[in-house]
MILOGU-121585 format. One record per residue (C-alpha): x, y, z; residue number from 1. Coordinates in nm, 3 decimals. Example, Ala and Ser with C-alpha at 12.3 -4.5 7.8 and 13.67 -1.06 7.14 Angstrom:
BEGIN
        X        Y        Z  seq
    1.230   -0.450    0.780    1
    1.367   -0.106    0.714    2
// end
This chain:
BEGIN
        X        Y        Z  seq
   11.283   13.217    9.452    1
   11.151   12.946    9.681    2
   10.829   12.761    9.600    3
   10.549   12.683    9.844    4
   10.638   12.484   10.153    5
   10.523   12.125   10.182    6
   10.203   12.068   10.378    7
   10.337   11.729   10.492    8
   10.703   11.634   10.519    9
   10.797   11.291   10.656   10
   11.163   11.200   10.707   11
   11.303   10.862   10.810   12
   10.972   10.755   10.964   13
   10.973   10.424   11.148   14
   10.699   10.266   11.355   15
   10.711    9.941   11.551   16
   10.447    9.759   11.750   17
   10.654    9.547   11.982   18
   10.893    9.343   11.770   19
   10.690    9.408   11.454   20
   10.833    9.697   11.250   21
   10.542    9.825   11.042   22
   10.710   10.130   10.885   23
   11.074   10.092   10.784   24
   11.202   10.436   10.694   25
   10.947   10.646   10.503   26
   11.037   10.971   10.328   27
   10.744   11.165   10.184   28
   10.639   11.521   10.100   29
   10.294   11.648   10.000   30
   10.261   11.991    9.843   31
    9.966   12.234    9.874   32
    9.674   12.131    9.653   33
    9.821   11.786    9.581   34
    9.607   11.471    9.601   35
    9.823   11.174    9.701   36
    9.665   10.827    9.697   37
    9.834   10.550    9.894   38
    9.768   10.196    9.777   39
    9.904    9.853    9.866   40
    9.813    9.517   10.019   41
    9.671    9.475   10.368   42
    9.943    9.501   10.631   43
   10.171    9.712   10.413   44
   10.166   10.006   10.658   45
    9.934   10.244   10.469   46
    9.697   10.326   10.755   47
    9.980   10.340   11.009   48
   10.156   10.597   10.790   49
    9.841   10.807   10.770   50
    9.790   10.792   11.147   51
   10.152   10.890   11.208   52
   10.106   11.197   10.987   53
    9.846   11.324   11.236   54
   10.034   11.177   11.535   55
    9.745   10.945   11.620   56
   10.028   10.691   11.628   57
   10.358   10.807   11.777   58
   10.651   10.727   11.547   59
   10.929   10.508   11.683   60
   11.184   10.714   11.492   61
   11.196   10.987   11.231   62
   11.034   11.324   11.191   63
   10.690   11.445   11.080   64
   10.636   11.810   10.984   65
   10.273   11.912   10.942   66
   10.186   12.261   10.818   67
   10.542   12.367   10.891   68
   10.543   12.237   11.249   69
   10.756   11.946   11.366   70
   10.481   11.756   11.546   71
   10.728   11.492   11.665   72
   10.888   11.762   11.882   73
   10.764   11.697   12.239   74
   10.705   12.073   12.281   75
   10.482   12.102   11.972   76
   10.121   12.211   12.025   77
    9.969   11.916   11.840   78
    9.610   12.017   11.914   79
    9.668   12.356   11.750   80
    9.802   12.186   11.438   81
    9.526   11.924   11.430   82
    9.264   12.202   11.428   83
    9.368   12.261   11.064   84
    9.358   11.893   10.962   85
    9.047   11.691   10.883   86
    9.058   11.313   10.908   87
    8.805   11.054   10.798   88
    8.818   10.689   10.900   89
    8.636   10.378   10.782   90
    8.390   10.434   11.067   91
    8.198   10.758   11.077   92
    8.256   10.856   11.442   93
    7.946   11.074   11.465   94
    7.789   11.146   11.804   95
    7.473   10.932   11.798   96
    7.287   11.150   12.052   97
    7.333   11.468   11.849   98
    7.161   11.573   11.529   99
    7.357   11.618   11.210  100
    7.363   11.992   11.276  101
    7.477   11.934   11.633  102
    7.762   11.714   11.512  103
    7.881   11.991   11.279  104
    7.860   12.280   11.525  105
    8.015   12.125   11.835  106
    8.385   12.151   11.745  107
    8.338   12.485   11.572  108
    8.211   12.636   11.897  109
    8.447   12.450   12.134  110
    8.769   12.461   11.929  111
    8.736   12.759   11.694  112
    8.533   12.977   11.929  113
    8.259   13.056   11.681  114
    7.919   13.166   11.800  115
    7.638   12.915   11.755  116
    7.487   13.131   11.480  117
    7.819   13.139   11.294  118
    7.870   12.766   11.342  119
    7.523   12.682   11.214  120
    7.574   12.899   10.905  121
    7.903   12.725   10.827  122
    7.746   12.386   10.900  123
    7.454   12.439   10.663  124
    7.686   12.561   10.389  125
    7.896   12.245   10.415  126
    7.592   12.019   10.441  127
    7.471   12.174   10.117  128
    7.811   12.102    9.965  129
    7.769   11.729   10.036  130
    7.401   11.728    9.938  131
    7.254   11.679   10.286  132
    7.116   12.017   10.392  133
    6.771   11.859   10.419  134
    6.896   11.612   10.685  135
    7.031   11.872   10.929  136
    6.783   11.775   11.201  137
    6.817   11.399   11.154  138
    7.014   11.175   11.388  139
    7.298   10.953   11.258  140
    7.091   10.637   11.308  141
    6.836   10.775   11.061  142
    7.098   10.801   10.784  143
    7.252   10.545   10.552  144
    7.621   10.465   10.582  145
    7.701   10.677   10.279  146
    7.507   10.970   10.422  147
    7.686   10.937   10.755  148
    8.023   10.944   10.583  149
    7.923   11.253   10.386  150
    7.817   11.418   10.714  151
    8.159   11.329   10.856  152
    8.321   11.499   10.556  153
    8.103   11.807   10.606  154
    8.198   11.813   10.975  155
    8.568   11.817   10.882  156
    8.516   12.087   10.620  157
    8.334   12.305   10.874  158
    8.667   12.340   11.055  159
    8.827   12.502   10.746  160
    9.106   12.243   10.717  161
    9.417   12.295   10.510  162
    9.469   11.919   10.477  163
    9.229   11.625   10.459  164
    9.338   11.272   10.550  165
    9.121   10.979   10.439  166
    9.172   10.624   10.568  167
    8.977   10.398   10.328  168
    8.660   10.606   10.377  169
    8.445   10.383   10.152  170
    8.553   10.038   10.271  171
    8.265   10.002   10.521  172
    7.997   10.114   10.275  173
    7.760    9.913   10.060  174
    7.884    9.924    9.699  175
    7.588   10.132    9.580  176
    7.673   10.404    9.835  177
    8.042   10.437    9.748  178
    7.989   10.664    9.448  179
    7.825   10.945    9.645  180
    8.118   10.967    9.887  181
    8.379   10.950    9.610  182
    8.194   11.226    9.423  183
    8.225   11.456    9.725  184
    8.596   11.373    9.752  185
    8.640   11.444    9.382  186
    8.474   11.784    9.429  187
    8.716   11.860    9.713  188
    9.011   11.772    9.493  189
    8.877   11.990    9.212  190
    8.846   12.279    9.460  191
    9.217   12.250    9.543  192
    9.204   12.071    9.880  193
    9.530   11.903    9.980  194
    9.446   11.537   10.036  195
    9.619   11.217   10.142  196
    9.398   10.919   10.069  197
    9.458   10.557   10.169  198
    9.229   10.374    9.931  199
    9.151   10.050    9.752  200
    8.941   10.239    9.493  201
    9.175   10.220    9.195  202
    8.942   10.415    8.966  203
    8.941   10.706    9.212  204
    9.320   10.696    9.246  205
    9.358   10.689    8.868  206
    9.113   10.971    8.797  207
    9.164   11.206    9.093  208
    9.514   11.143    9.229  209
    9.803   11.365    9.129  210
   10.041   11.106    9.266  211
   10.003   10.741    9.362  212
   10.223   10.573    9.622  213
   10.247   10.195    9.631  214
   10.352   10.052    9.968  215
   10.444    9.700   10.066  216
   10.604    9.557   10.379  217
   10.650    9.898   10.543  218
   10.829   10.077   10.260  219
   10.737   10.286    9.958  220
   10.805   10.052    9.668  221
   10.728   10.304    9.396  222
   10.547   10.631    9.337  223
   10.455   10.849    9.043  224
   10.159   10.966    8.842  225
    9.854   10.737    8.826  226
    9.944   10.656    8.466  227
   10.290   10.544    8.577  228
   10.206   10.346    8.891  229
    9.863   10.204    8.802  230
    9.892   10.204    8.425  231
   10.252   10.086    8.392  232
   10.407    9.985    8.726  233
   10.785    9.958    8.722  234
   10.823    9.690    8.991  235
   10.711    9.329    8.982  236
   10.552    9.357    9.327  237
   10.331    9.648    9.221  238
   10.245    9.475    8.895  239
   10.126    9.160    9.073  240
    9.926    9.356    9.331  241
    9.752    9.568    9.069  242
    9.679    9.266    8.852  243
    9.508    9.093    9.144  244
    9.308    9.406    9.228  245
    9.208    9.494    8.874  246
    9.157    9.132    8.758  247
    9.019    8.952    9.065  248
    8.890    8.650    8.872  249
    9.240    8.552    8.764  250
    9.436    8.302    8.977  251
    9.792    8.402    9.053  252
   10.069    8.145    9.008  253
   10.292    8.230    9.307  254
   10.595    8.044    9.168  255
   10.597    8.183    8.815  256
   10.449    8.524    8.893  257
   10.207    8.466    8.609  258
    9.831    8.436    8.591  259
    9.594    8.196    8.429  260
    9.221    8.240    8.379  261
    8.981    8.029    8.580  262
    8.854    7.734    8.380  263
    8.496    7.672    8.504  264
    8.498    7.309    8.387  265
    8.828    7.216    8.551  266
    8.735    7.420    8.858  267
    8.412    7.220    8.896  268
    8.596    6.891    8.846  269
    8.846    6.987    9.119  270
    8.562    7.081    9.355  271
    8.386    6.751    9.289  272
    8.707    6.557    9.350  273
    8.775    6.733    9.679  274
    8.417    6.691    9.802  275
    8.349    6.343    9.670  276
    8.149    6.132    9.910  277
    8.087    5.761    9.890  278
    7.718    5.680    9.844  279
    7.543    5.567   10.159  280
    7.470    5.194   10.192  281
// end
């Protein structure tokens, strides 16, 4: 008896920008209800991978199947597939001239063909889900960054997606606003939403992710449960990256691959030596 089909299946994915090969042969499957967190250093190809999954970037080679459809097939109806996929970026991409309610109803009416009454009912339900029903008549400029990102999540949910893609959705937020957005994402995961999340929030990946993928230099270096990848990485590259992320006040020794704690006295002496100025005559 066959199990459920993968929501996302990526095979031999490559992506180049000119002479720069950003993705170097990615194989990946995401199953229904799975939360997959993608971590890694800047420039490792995380966001490019996510954008290729939704064909916002056209792969140079390989195949991407989304909801059972090969979207790399030139004859595929990509817009039909995308109607079932929500995607959140670092920026909120709300229409500034429309109210919160207007932002949530527009695509429902235009893409899904719902009546305005139906769209508003769905919109209010999802605004309540993210704790912003009382801001339905506000404009984006009247909201904080965290509120705008939660509205963007509600807008995606109003389309009844089967998959949510998140590209570092908290990186542009003030630290005190991050928790509200992560709480909404945690609720989505608990409700069984299939999610692929590019993130630098290690606590979220550890607590919410079913699987963590560590990328570097365009390849998947390792993947496994959060306990395996974050708690006990099997590769030296992942170990060094996670040490730098989780212990940012340590200084890495690039030759030995070891770390040493900052010595405030020696650090001050080095600063003084480098910035020593002769007294004026």
